Structures are given as structure tokens and as C-alpha cells.
HTML snippet that shows the backbone in 3Dmol.js (N, CA, C, O; Angstrom):
<script src="https://3Dmol.org/build/3Dmol-min.js"></script>
<div id="view" style="width:600px;height:400px;position:relative"></div>
<script>
const pdb = `
ATOM      1  N   MET A   1       1.271  -7.693  -3.377  1.00  0.00           N
ATOM      2  CA  MET A   1       0.356  -6.833  -2.669  1.00  0.00           C
ATOM      3  C   MET A   1       0.395  -5.457  -3.341  1.00  0.00           C
ATOM      4  O   MET A   1       1.471  -4.926  -3.616  1.00  0.00           O
ATOM      5  N   ALA A   2      -0.748  -4.903  -3.595  1.00  0.00           N
ATOM      6  CA  ALA A   2      -0.848  -3.575  -4.206  1.00  0.00           C
ATOM      7  C   ALA A   2      -0.497  -2.511  -3.169  1.00  0.00           C
ATOM      8  O   ALA A   2      -0.705  -2.730  -1.976  1.00  0.00           O
ATOM      9  N   PRO A   3       0.032  -1.361  -3.598  1.00  0.00           N
ATOM     10  CA  PRO A   3       0.366  -0.301  -2.648  1.00  0.00           C
ATOM     11  C   PRO A   3      -0.811   0.104  -1.765  1.00  0.00           C
ATOM     12  O   PRO A   3      -0.633   0.359  -0.574  1.00  0.00           O
ATOM     13  N   SER A   4      -1.989   0.163  -2.330  1.00  0.00           N
ATOM     14  CA  SER A   4      -3.155   0.550  -1.520  1.00  0.00           C
ATOM     15  C   SER A   4      -3.444  -0.480  -0.433  1.00  0.00           C
ATOM     16  O   SER A   4      -3.898  -0.124   0.655  1.00  0.00           O
ATOM     17  N   GLU A   5      -3.185  -1.751  -0.722  1.00  0.00           N
ATOM     18  CA  GLU A   5      -3.386  -2.796   0.288  1.00  0.00           C
ATOM     19  C   GLU A   5      -2.349  -2.681   1.400  1.00  0.00           C
ATOM     20  O   GLU A   5      -2.666  -2.885   2.572  1.00  0.00           O
ATOM     21  N   LEU A   6      -1.110  -2.354   1.034  1.00  0.00           N
ATOM     22  CA  LEU A   6      -0.066  -2.174   2.036  1.00  0.00           C
ATOM     23  C   LEU A   6      -0.383  -0.971   2.918  1.00  0.00           C
ATOM     24  O   LEU A   6      -0.213  -1.028   4.136  1.00  0.00           O
ATOM     25  N   GLU A   7      -0.838   0.100   2.313  1.00  0.00           N
ATOM     26  CA  GLU A   7      -1.221   1.288   3.089  1.00  0.00           C
ATOM     27  C   GLU A   7      -2.357   0.954   4.065  1.00  0.00           C
ATOM     28  O   GLU A   7      -2.306   1.332   5.236  1.00  0.00           O
ATOM     29  N   THR A   8      -3.372   0.250   3.579  1.00  0.00           N
ATOM     30  CA  THR A   8      -4.504  -0.131   4.416  1.00  0.00           C
ATOM     31  C   THR A   8      -4.063  -1.034   5.563  1.00  0.00           C
ATOM     32  O   THR A   8      -4.505  -0.860   6.698  1.00  0.00           O
ATOM     33  N   ALA A   9      -3.193  -1.996   5.269  1.00  0.00           N
ATOM     34  CA  ALA A   9      -2.707  -2.909   6.302  1.00  0.00           C
ATOM     35  C   ALA A   9      -1.901  -2.166   7.365  1.00  0.00           C
ATOM     36  O   ALA A   9      -2.055  -2.436   8.557  1.00  0.00           O
ATOM     37  N   ALA A  10      -1.046  -1.236   6.948  1.00  0.00           N
ATOM     38  CA  ALA A  10      -0.243  -0.472   7.904  1.00  0.00           C
ATOM     39  C   ALA A  10      -1.138   0.366   8.814  1.00  0.00           C
ATOM     40  O   ALA A  10      -0.908   0.439  10.021  1.00  0.00           O
ATOM     41  N   LEU A  11      -2.151   0.992   8.235  1.00  0.00           N
ATOM     42  CA  LEU A  11      -3.049   1.824   9.041  1.00  0.00           C
ATOM     43  C   LEU A  11      -3.901   0.978   9.988  1.00  0.00           C
ATOM     44  O   LEU A  11      -4.188   1.394  11.111  1.00  0.00           O
ATOM     45  N   ARG A  12      -4.300  -0.204   9.534  1.00  0.00           N
ATOM     46  CA  ARG A  12      -5.085  -1.095  10.411  1.00  0.00           C
ATOM     47  C   ARG A  12      -4.225  -1.607  11.563  1.00  0.00           C
ATOM     48  O   ARG A  12      -4.684  -1.650  12.704  1.00  0.00           O
ATOM     49  N   LEU A  13      -2.988  -1.993  11.276  1.00  0.00           N
ATOM     50  CA  LEU A  13      -2.086  -2.442  12.335  1.00  0.00           C
ATOM     51  C   LEU A  13      -1.815  -1.297  13.305  1.00  0.00           C
ATOM     52  O   LEU A  13      -1.733  -1.519  14.513  1.00  0.00           O
ATOM     53  N   LYS A  14      -1.675  -0.086  12.794  1.00  0.00           N
ATOM     54  CA  LYS A  14      -1.476   1.085  13.652  1.00  0.00           C
ATOM     55  C   LYS A  14      -2.637   1.226  14.631  1.00  0.00           C
ATOM     56  O   LYS A  14      -2.423   1.472  15.818  1.00  0.00           O
ATOM     57  N   GLN A  15      -3.858   1.072  14.143  1.00  0.00           N
ATOM     58  CA  GLN A  15      -5.033   1.177  15.005  1.00  0.00           C
ATOM     59  C   GLN A  15      -5.015   0.110  16.094  1.00  0.00           C
ATOM     60  O   GLN A  15      -5.314   0.390  17.255  1.00  0.00           O
ATOM     61  N   LEU A  16      -4.661  -1.112  15.709  1.00  0.00           N
ATOM     62  CA  LEU A  16      -4.632  -2.204  16.676  1.00  0.00           C
ATOM     63  C   LEU A  16      -3.545  -1.993  17.725  1.00  0.00           C
ATOM     64  O   LEU A  16      -3.764  -2.246  18.910  1.00  0.00           O
ATOM     65  N   VAL A  17      -2.379  -1.530  17.293  1.00  0.00           N
ATOM     66  CA  VAL A  17      -1.283  -1.266  18.226  1.00  0.00           C
ATOM     67  C   VAL A  17      -1.675  -0.143  19.181  1.00  0.00           C
ATOM     68  O   VAL A  17      -1.478  -0.255  20.391  1.00  0.00           O
ATOM     69  N   ALA A  18      -2.225   0.931  18.641  1.00  0.00           N
ATOM     70  CA  ALA A  18      -2.629   2.073  19.466  1.00  0.00           C
ATOM     71  C   ALA A  18      -3.692   1.688  20.490  1.00  0.00           C
ATOM     72  O   ALA A  18      -3.734   2.242  21.589  1.00  0.00           O
ATOM     73  N   ALA A  19      -4.552   0.735  20.128  1.00  0.00           N
ATOM     74  CA  ALA A  19      -5.608   0.275  21.036  1.00  0.00           C
ATOM     75  C   ALA A  19      -5.097  -0.755  22.035  1.00  0.00           C
ATOM     76  O   ALA A  19      -5.822  -1.154  22.947  1.00  0.00           O
ATOM     77  N   GLY A  20      -3.838  -1.189  21.863  1.00  0.00           N
ATOM     78  CA  GLY A  20      -3.283  -2.196  22.771  1.00  0.00           C
ATOM     79  C   GLY A  20      -3.876  -3.578  22.575  1.00  0.00           C
ATOM     80  O   GLY A  20      -3.968  -4.362  23.520  1.00  0.00           O
ATOM     81  N   HIS A  21      -4.274  -3.872  21.358  1.00  0.00           N
ATOM     82  CA  HIS A  21      -4.885  -5.171  21.058  1.00  0.00           C
ATOM     83  C   HIS A  21      -3.904  -6.283  21.422  1.00  0.00           C
ATOM     84  O   HIS A  21      -2.729  -6.215  21.061  1.00  0.00           O
ATOM     85  N   PRO A  22      -4.377  -7.308  22.136  1.00  0.00           N
ATOM     86  CA  PRO A  22      -3.469  -8.367  22.597  1.00  0.00           C
ATOM     87  C   PRO A  22      -2.761  -9.139  21.483  1.00  0.00           C
ATOM     88  O   PRO A  22      -1.674  -9.671  21.704  1.00  0.00           O
ATOM     89  N   GLU A  23      -3.352  -9.209  20.301  1.00  0.00           N
ATOM     90  CA  GLU A  23      -2.715  -9.946  19.211  1.00  0.00           C
ATOM     91  C   GLU A  23      -1.526  -9.193  18.608  1.00  0.00           C
ATOM     92  O   GLU A  23      -0.800  -9.747  17.783  1.00  0.00           O
ATOM     93  N   THR A  24      -1.323  -7.945  19.010  1.00  0.00           N
ATOM     94  CA  THR A  24      -0.169  -7.184  18.514  1.00  0.00           C
ATOM     95  C   THR A  24       1.013  -7.258  19.478  1.00  0.00           C
ATOM     96  O   THR A  24       2.073  -6.701  19.192  1.00  0.00           O
ATOM     97  N   ARG A  25       0.853  -7.923  20.594  1.00  0.00           N
ATOM     98  CA  ARG A  25       1.888  -7.971  21.633  1.00  0.00           C
ATOM     99  C   ARG A  25       3.228  -8.448  21.090  1.00  0.00           C
ATOM    100  O   ARG A  25       4.255  -7.817  21.338  1.00  0.00           O
ATOM    101  N   ARG A  26       3.231  -9.544  20.358  1.00  0.00           N
ATOM    102  CA  ARG A  26       4.496 -10.116  19.876  1.00  0.00           C
ATOM    103  C   ARG A  26       5.218  -9.178  18.900  1.00  0.00           C
ATOM    104  O   ARG A  26       6.433  -9.004  18.993  1.00  0.00           O
ATOM    105  N   ILE A  27       4.484  -8.584  17.978  1.00  0.00           N
ATOM    106  CA  ILE A  27       5.134  -7.699  17.012  1.00  0.00           C
ATOM    107  C   ILE A  27       5.653  -6.432  17.701  1.00  0.00           C
ATOM    108  O   ILE A  27       6.704  -5.911  17.328  1.00  0.00           O
ATOM    109  N   VAL A  28       4.921  -5.937  18.705  1.00  0.00           N
ATOM    110  CA  VAL A  28       5.388  -4.758  19.448  1.00  0.00           C
ATOM    111  C   VAL A  28       6.636  -5.124  20.257  1.00  0.00           C
ATOM    112  O   VAL A  28       7.566  -4.323  20.345  1.00  0.00           O
ATOM    113  N   GLU A  29       6.667  -6.310  20.841  1.00  0.00           N
ATOM    114  CA  GLU A  29       7.860  -6.754  21.575  1.00  0.00           C
ATOM    115  C   GLU A  29       9.069  -6.856  20.646  1.00  0.00           C
ATOM    116  O   GLU A  29      10.181  -6.488  21.023  1.00  0.00           O
ATOM    117  N   THR A  30       8.848  -7.349  19.452  1.00  0.00           N
ATOM    118  CA  THR A  30       9.935  -7.455  18.475  1.00  0.00           C
ATOM    119  C   THR A  30      10.406  -6.062  18.061  1.00  0.00           C
ATOM    120  O   THR A  30      11.608  -5.816  17.969  1.00  0.00           O
ATOM    121  N   TYR A  31       9.479  -5.166  17.816  1.00  0.00           N
ATOM    122  CA  TYR A  31       9.820  -3.787  17.461  1.00  0.00           C
ATOM    123  C   TYR A  31      10.611  -3.126  18.589  1.00  0.00           C
ATOM    124  O   TYR A  31      11.540  -2.358  18.335  1.00  0.00           O
ATOM    125  N   ALA A  32      10.245  -3.423  19.820  1.00  0.00           N
ATOM    126  CA  ALA A  32      10.879  -2.804  20.988  1.00  0.00           C
ATOM    127  C   ALA A  32      12.381  -3.080  21.054  1.00  0.00           C
ATOM    128  O   ALA A  32      13.130  -2.294  21.635  1.00  0.00           O
ATOM    129  N   LYS A  33      12.820  -4.181  20.469  1.00  0.00           N
ATOM    130  CA  LYS A  33      14.248  -4.521  20.511  1.00  0.00           C
ATOM    131  C   LYS A  33      15.109  -3.484  19.821  1.00  0.00           C
ATOM    132  O   LYS A  33      16.291  -3.356  20.141  1.00  0.00           O
ATOM    133  N   SER A  34      14.537  -2.725  18.863  1.00  0.00           N
ATOM    134  CA  SER A  34      15.324  -1.706  18.165  1.00  0.00           C
ATOM    135  C   SER A  34      14.713  -0.310  18.295  1.00  0.00           C
ATOM    136  O   SER A  34      15.128   0.612  17.593  1.00  0.00           O
ATOM    137  N   ALA A  35      13.752  -0.148  19.168  1.00  0.00           N
ATOM    138  CA  ALA A  35      13.096   1.151  19.339  1.00  0.00           C
ATOM    139  C   ALA A  35      14.040   2.129  20.028  1.00  0.00           C
ATOM    140  O   ALA A  35      14.904   1.729  20.808  1.00  0.00           O
ATOM    141  N   ASP A  36      13.865   3.415  19.732  1.00  0.00           N
ATOM    142  CA  ASP A  36      14.716   4.417  20.396  1.00  0.00           C
ATOM    143  C   ASP A  36      14.189   4.800  21.770  1.00  0.00           C
ATOM    144  O   ASP A  36      14.905   5.432  22.547  1.00  0.00           O
ATOM    145  N   ARG A  37      12.964   4.433  22.082  1.00  0.00           N
ATOM    146  CA  ARG A  37      12.336   4.615  23.387  1.00  0.00           C
ATOM    147  C   ARG A  37      12.227   6.073  23.832  1.00  0.00           C
ATOM    148  O   ARG A  37      12.218   6.362  25.028  1.00  0.00           O
ATOM    149  N   VAL A  38      12.146   6.984  22.873  1.00  0.00           N
ATOM    150  CA  VAL A  38      11.874   8.378  23.207  1.00  0.00           C
ATOM    151  C   VAL A  38      10.437   8.483  23.707  1.00  0.00           C
ATOM    152  O   VAL A  38      10.141   9.220  24.648  1.00  0.00           O
ATOM    153  N   ASP A  39       9.555   7.733  23.057  1.00  0.00           N
ATOM    154  CA  ASP A  39       8.152   7.625  23.454  1.00  0.00           C
ATOM    155  C   ASP A  39       7.887   6.179  23.841  1.00  0.00           C
ATOM    156  O   ASP A  39       8.714   5.307  23.576  1.00  0.00           O
ATOM    157  N   PRO A  40       6.745   5.912  24.465  1.00  0.00           N
ATOM    158  CA  PRO A  40       6.397   4.512  24.713  1.00  0.00           C
ATOM    159  C   PRO A  40       6.446   3.718  23.402  1.00  0.00           C
ATOM    160  O   PRO A  40       6.100   4.238  22.341  1.00  0.00           O
ATOM    161  N   VAL A  41       6.874   2.470  23.484  1.00  0.00           N
ATOM    162  CA  VAL A  41       7.114   1.652  22.292  1.00  0.00           C
ATOM    163  C   VAL A  41       5.876   1.562  21.410  1.00  0.00           C
ATOM    164  O   VAL A  41       5.990   1.682  20.190  1.00  0.00           O
ATOM    165  N   GLY A  42       4.711   1.356  21.985  1.00  0.00           N
ATOM    166  CA  GLY A  42       3.487   1.254  21.194  1.00  0.00           C
ATOM    167  C   GLY A  42       3.217   2.521  20.411  1.00  0.00           C
ATOM    168  O   GLY A  42       2.822   2.459  19.247  1.00  0.00           O
ATOM    169  N   ARG A  43       3.423   3.664  21.033  1.00  0.00           N
ATOM    170  CA  ARG A  43       3.196   4.940  20.352  1.00  0.00           C
ATOM    171  C   ARG A  43       4.225   5.145  19.236  1.00  0.00           C
ATOM    172  O   ARG A  43       3.884   5.599  18.143  1.00  0.00           O
ATOM    173  N   GLU A  44       5.473   4.809  19.520  1.00  0.00           N
ATOM    174  CA  GLU A  44       6.531   4.943  18.518  1.00  0.00           C
ATOM    175  C   GLU A  44       6.256   4.043  17.302  1.00  0.00           C
ATOM    176  O   GLU A  44       6.401   4.470  16.157  1.00  0.00           O
ATOM    177  N   PHE A  45       5.857   2.793  17.570  1.00  0.00           N
ATOM    178  CA  PHE A  45       5.563   1.854  16.491  1.00  0.00           C
ATOM    179  C   PHE A  45       4.371   2.327  15.672  1.00  0.00           C
ATOM    180  O   PHE A  45       4.391   2.252  14.443  1.00  0.00           O
ATOM    181  N   ALA A  46       3.328   2.818  16.348  1.00  0.00           N
ATOM    182  CA  ALA A  46       2.144   3.316  15.644  1.00  0.00           C
ATOM    183  C   ALA A  46       2.522   4.496  14.751  1.00  0.00           C
ATOM    184  O   ALA A  46       2.029   4.610  13.629  1.00  0.00           O
ATOM    185  N   ARG A  47       3.387   5.365  15.241  1.00  0.00           N
ATOM    186  CA  ARG A  47       3.835   6.504  14.432  1.00  0.00           C
ATOM    187  C   ARG A  47       4.625   6.033  13.211  1.00  0.00           C
ATOM    188  O   ARG A  47       4.453   6.564  12.114  1.00  0.00           O
ATOM    189  N   ASP A  48       5.493   5.033  13.403  1.00  0.00           N
ATOM    190  CA  ASP A  48       6.254   4.492  12.275  1.00  0.00           C
ATOM    191  C   ASP A  48       5.339   3.828  11.245  1.00  0.00           C
ATOM    192  O   ASP A  48       5.585   3.919  10.043  1.00  0.00           O
ATOM    193  N   LEU A  49       4.298   3.168  11.712  1.00  0.00           N
ATOM    194  CA  LEU A  49       3.340   2.563  10.784  1.00  0.00           C
ATOM    195  C   LEU A  49       2.616   3.642   9.977  1.00  0.00           C
ATOM    196  O   LEU A  49       2.390   3.474   8.779  1.00  0.00           O
ATOM    197  N   ALA A  50       2.257   4.736  10.624  1.00  0.00           N
ATOM    198  CA  ALA A  50       1.615   5.842   9.913  1.00  0.00           C
ATOM    199  C   ALA A  50       2.578   6.439   8.889  1.00  0.00           C
ATOM    200  O   ALA A  50       2.177   6.780   7.776  1.00  0.00           O
ATOM    201  N   ASP A  51       3.851   6.562   9.271  1.00  0.00           N
ATOM    202  CA  ASP A  51       4.857   7.066   8.333  1.00  0.00           C
ATOM    203  C   ASP A  51       5.008   6.130   7.139  1.00  0.00           C
ATOM    204  O   ASP A  51       5.154   6.577   6.001  1.00  0.00           O
ATOM    205  N   MET A  52       4.972   4.828   7.411  1.00  0.00           N
ATOM    206  CA  MET A  52       5.090   3.859   6.322  1.00  0.00           C
ATOM    207  C   MET A  52       3.904   3.988   5.367  1.00  0.00           C
ATOM    208  O   MET A  52       4.080   3.949   4.149  1.00  0.00           O
ATOM    209  N   ALA A  53       2.702   4.141   5.913  1.00  0.00           N
ATOM    210  CA  ALA A  53       1.514   4.308   5.066  1.00  0.00           C
ATOM    211  C   ALA A  53       1.649   5.564   4.200  1.00  0.00           C
ATOM    212  O   ALA A  53       1.284   5.558   3.024  1.00  0.00           O
ATOM    213  N   SER A  54       2.175   6.637   4.790  1.00  0.00           N
ATOM    214  CA  SER A  54       2.380   7.869   4.019  1.00  0.00           C
ATOM    215  C   SER A  54       3.410   7.668   2.912  1.00  0.00           C
ATOM    216  O   SER A  54       3.233   8.155   1.796  1.00  0.00           O
ATOM    217  N   ALA A  55       4.481   6.951   3.225  1.00  0.00           N
ATOM    218  CA  ALA A  55       5.522   6.694   2.221  1.00  0.00           C
ATOM    219  C   ALA A  55       4.967   5.859   1.072  1.00  0.00           C
ATOM    220  O   ALA A  55       5.283   6.112  -0.090  1.00  0.00           O
ATOM    221  N   VAL A  56       4.146   4.870   1.392  1.00  0.00           N
ATOM    222  CA  VAL A  56       3.535   4.036   0.351  1.00  0.00           C
ATOM    223  C   VAL A  56       2.619   4.895  -0.515  1.00  0.00           C
ATOM    224  O   VAL A  56       2.631   4.791  -1.741  1.00  0.00           O
ATOM    225  N   ARG A  57       1.830   5.740   0.132  1.00  0.00           N
ATOM    226  CA  ARG A  57       0.908   6.609  -0.615  1.00  0.00           C
ATOM    227  C   ARG A  57       1.700   7.549  -1.531  1.00  0.00           C
ATOM    228  O   ARG A  57       1.319   7.758  -2.682  1.00  0.00           O
ATOM    229  N   TYR A  58       2.795   8.112  -1.025  1.00  0.00           N
ATOM    230  CA  TYR A  58       3.624   9.012  -1.820  1.00  0.00           C
ATOM    231  C   TYR A  58       4.276   8.266  -2.983  1.00  0.00           C
ATOM    232  O   TYR A  58       4.258   8.746  -4.116  1.00  0.00           O
ATOM    233  N   SER A  59       4.849   7.098  -2.705  1.00  0.00           N
ATOM    234  CA  SER A  59       5.527   6.362  -3.778  1.00  0.00           C
ATOM    235  C   SER A  59       4.541   5.924  -4.844  1.00  0.00           C
ATOM    236  O   SER A  59       4.884   5.895  -6.026  1.00  0.00           O
ATOM    237  N   PHE A  60       3.331   5.584  -4.452  1.00  0.00           N
ATOM    238  CA  PHE A  60       2.311   5.204  -5.426  1.00  0.00           C
ATOM    239  C   PHE A  60       1.952   6.409  -6.298  1.00  0.00           C
ATOM    240  O   PHE A  60       1.787   6.270  -7.510  1.00  0.00           O
ATOM    241  N   THR A  61       1.831   7.586  -5.687  1.00  0.00           N
ATOM    242  CA  THR A  61       1.509   8.799  -6.437  1.00  0.00           C
ATOM    243  C   THR A  61       2.610   9.114  -7.435  1.00  0.00           C
ATOM    244  O   THR A  61       2.331   9.448  -8.586  1.00  0.00           O
ATOM    245  N   VAL A  62       3.864   9.009  -6.998  1.00  0.00           N
ATOM    246  CA  VAL A  62       4.993   9.277  -7.886  1.00  0.00           C
ATOM    247  C   VAL A  62       5.030   8.261  -9.021  1.00  0.00           C
ATOM    248  O   VAL A  62       5.197   8.635 -10.182  1.00  0.00           O
ATOM    249  N   ALA A  63       4.877   6.983  -8.698  1.00  0.00           N
ATOM    250  CA  ALA A  63       4.907   5.944  -9.729  1.00  0.00           C
ATOM    251  C   ALA A  63       3.745   6.109 -10.699  1.00  0.00           C
ATOM    252  O   ALA A  63       3.895   5.888 -11.901  1.00  0.00           O
ATOM    253  N   ASP A  64       2.593   6.496 -10.177  1.00  0.00           N
ATOM    254  CA  ASP A  64       1.405   6.654 -11.004  1.00  0.00           C
ATOM    255  C   ASP A  64       1.548   7.824 -11.970  1.00  0.00           C
ATOM    256  O   ASP A  64       1.047   7.762 -13.093  1.00  0.00           O
ATOM    257  N   SER A  65       2.231   8.897 -11.545  1.00  0.00           N
ATOM    258  CA  SER A  65       2.371  10.062 -12.413  1.00  0.00           C
ATOM    259  C   SER A  65       3.642  10.018 -13.257  1.00  0.00           C
ATOM    260  O   SER A  65       3.831  10.871 -14.124  1.00  0.00           O
ATOM    261  N   HIS A  66       4.510   9.045 -13.019  1.00  0.00           N
ATOM    262  CA  HIS A  66       5.786   8.963 -13.735  1.00  0.00           C
ATOM    263  C   HIS A  66       5.572   8.865 -15.245  1.00  0.00           C
ATOM    264  O   HIS A  66       6.302   9.491 -16.014  1.00  0.00           O
ATOM    265  N   HIS A  67       4.589   8.096 -15.672  1.00  0.00           N
ATOM    266  CA  HIS A  67       4.351   7.970 -17.115  1.00  0.00           C
ATOM    267  C   HIS A  67       3.931   9.304 -17.732  1.00  0.00           C
ATOM    268  O   HIS A  67       4.197   9.547 -18.909  1.00  0.00           O
ATOM    269  N   LEU A  68       3.279  10.170 -16.952  1.00  0.00           N
ATOM    270  CA  LEU A  68       2.912  11.488 -17.461  1.00  0.00           C
ATOM    271  C   LEU A  68       4.158  12.349 -17.676  1.00  0.00           C
ATOM    272  O   LEU A  68       4.252  13.091 -18.654  1.00  0.00           O
ATOM    273  N   LEU A  69       5.096  12.240 -16.760  1.00  0.00           N
ATOM    274  CA  LEU A  69       6.335  13.004 -16.908  1.00  0.00           C
ATOM    275  C   LEU A  69       7.104  12.550 -18.145  1.00  0.00           C
ATOM    276  O   LEU A  69       7.637  13.362 -18.901  1.00  0.00           O
ATOM    277  N   LEU A  70       7.145  11.243 -18.329  1.00  0.00           N
ATOM    278  CA  LEU A  70       7.857  10.714 -19.487  1.00  0.00           C
ATOM    279  C   LEU A  70       7.162  11.087 -20.791  1.00  0.00           C
ATOM    280  O   LEU A  70       7.815  11.231 -21.824  1.00  0.00           O
ATOM    281  N   ALA A  71       5.858  11.242 -20.748  1.00  0.00           N
ATOM    282  CA  ALA A  71       5.096  11.596 -21.950  1.00  0.00           C
ATOM    283  C   ALA A  71       5.094  13.106 -22.201  1.00  0.00           C
ATOM    284  O   ALA A  71       4.493  13.584 -23.163  1.00  0.00           O
ATOM    285  N   ASP A  72       5.777  13.853 -21.320  1.00  0.00           N
ATOM    286  CA  ASP A  72       5.868  15.301 -21.435  1.00  0.00           C
ATOM    287  C   ASP A  72       4.489  15.945 -21.345  1.00  0.00           C
ATOM    288  O   ASP A  72       4.167  16.862 -22.100  1.00  0.00           O
ATOM    289  N   LEU A  73       3.677  15.446 -20.403  1.00  0.00           N
ATOM    290  CA  LEU A  73       2.358  16.003 -20.196  1.00  0.00           C
ATOM    291  C   LEU A  73       2.275  16.740 -18.869  1.00  0.00           C
ATOM    292  O   LEU A  73       1.221  16.771 -18.234  1.00  0.00           O
ATOM    293  N   THR A  74       3.382  17.329 -18.453  1.00  0.00           N
ATOM    294  CA  THR A  74       3.420  17.978 -17.157  1.00  0.00           C
ATOM    295  C   THR A  74       2.729  19.333 -17.150  1.00  0.00           C
ATOM    296  O   THR A  74       2.388  19.856 -16.090  1.00  0.00           O
ATOM    297  N   GLY A  75       2.522  19.901 -18.336  1.00  0.00           N
ATOM    298  CA  GLY A  75       1.920  21.217 -18.402  1.00  0.00           C
ATOM    299  C   GLY A  75       2.926  22.344 -18.283  1.00  0.00           C
ATOM    300  O   GLY A  75       2.565  23.517 -18.365  1.00  0.00           O
ATOM    301  N   ALA A  76       4.171  21.996 -18.094  1.00  0.00           N
ATOM    302  CA  ALA A  76       5.218  23.012 -17.986  1.00  0.00           C
ATOM    303  C   ALA A  76       5.533  23.556 -19.375  1.00  0.00           C
ATOM    304  O   ALA A  76       5.541  22.809 -20.353  1.00  0.00           O
ATOM    305  N   PRO A  77       5.789  24.846 -19.457  1.00  0.00           N
ATOM    306  CA  PRO A  77       6.133  25.404 -20.765  1.00  0.00           C
ATOM    307  C   PRO A  77       7.465  24.847 -21.256  1.00  0.00           C
ATOM    308  O   PRO A  77       8.376  24.592 -20.468  1.00  0.00           O
ATOM    309  N   LYS A  78       7.559  24.666 -22.545  1.00  0.00           N
ATOM    310  CA  LYS A  78       8.792  24.125 -23.127  1.00  0.00           C
ATOM    311  C   LYS A  78       9.820  25.237 -23.256  1.00  0.00           C
ATOM    312  O   LYS A  78       9.494  26.379 -23.581  1.00  0.00           O
ATOM    313  N   LYS A  79      11.047  24.881 -22.997  1.00  0.00           N
ATOM    314  CA  LYS A  79      12.163  25.810 -23.132  1.00  0.00           C
ATOM    315  C   LYS A  79      12.575  25.893 -24.578  1.00  0.00           C
ATOM    316  O   LYS A  79      12.763  24.865 -25.229  1.00  0.00           O
ATOM    317  N   ARG A  80      12.717  27.077 -25.087  1.00  0.00           N
ATOM    318  CA  ARG A  80      13.136  27.242 -26.494  1.00  0.00           C
ATOM    319  C   ARG A  80      14.632  27.484 -26.549  1.00  0.00           C
ATOM    320  O   ARG A  80      15.199  28.205 -25.728  1.00  0.00           O
ATOM    321  N   ALA A  81      15.244  26.873 -27.520  1.00  0.00           N
ATOM    322  CA  ALA A  81      16.715  27.010 -27.674  1.00  0.00           C
ATOM    323  C   ALA A  81      17.097  28.308 -28.336  1.00  0.00           C
ATOM    324  O   ALA A  81      18.283  28.573 -28.537  1.00  0.00           O
TER     325      ALA A  81
END
`;
const viewer = $3Dmol.createViewer("view");
viewer.addModel(pdb, "pdb");
viewer.setStyle({}, {cartoon: {color: "spectrum"}});
viewer.zoomTo();
viewer.render();
</script>
């Protein structure tokens, strides 16, 4: 699965959980077993899904720009010895 697909899936599941879609009941119940219960479980799970989407987006950005760093195309001035 490509990072963009994982991000899209996490955000779509977040929407379904937030809407209380009946097909998300089982996964929310499973999540509830380890939830901290500071907020309602559905809200907590939706927030974690949004965080996961952000982490995927960030890791994709870092991985995508990593070859530029290795190629020394960062635009940073070179240090002279």
C-alpha cells in the first residue's frame, strides 16, 4: 500500500468512526480495550486516526526529500575548512 493510500484510508475510517457508522462498531470496540478513556472512545480513536494520517504524510515527505539531502541539494551554504 502506498503512503498516500494509507493516509486516505485512515482519514476515511476517521470520518466513519466520527459519524458512528455501524460497520465501525467492532473496530471501535477492539480499540476501546486499550483506550485511555479521557474522551469518548470514538472521539479518541478518530483523533488517533488523524494523527496516524499526519505521521504517514510526514514520513512520506521525509522519505521523498531524503534523496535531495543525500545529493547535497538542500540549498544550504557549504562550510569551508
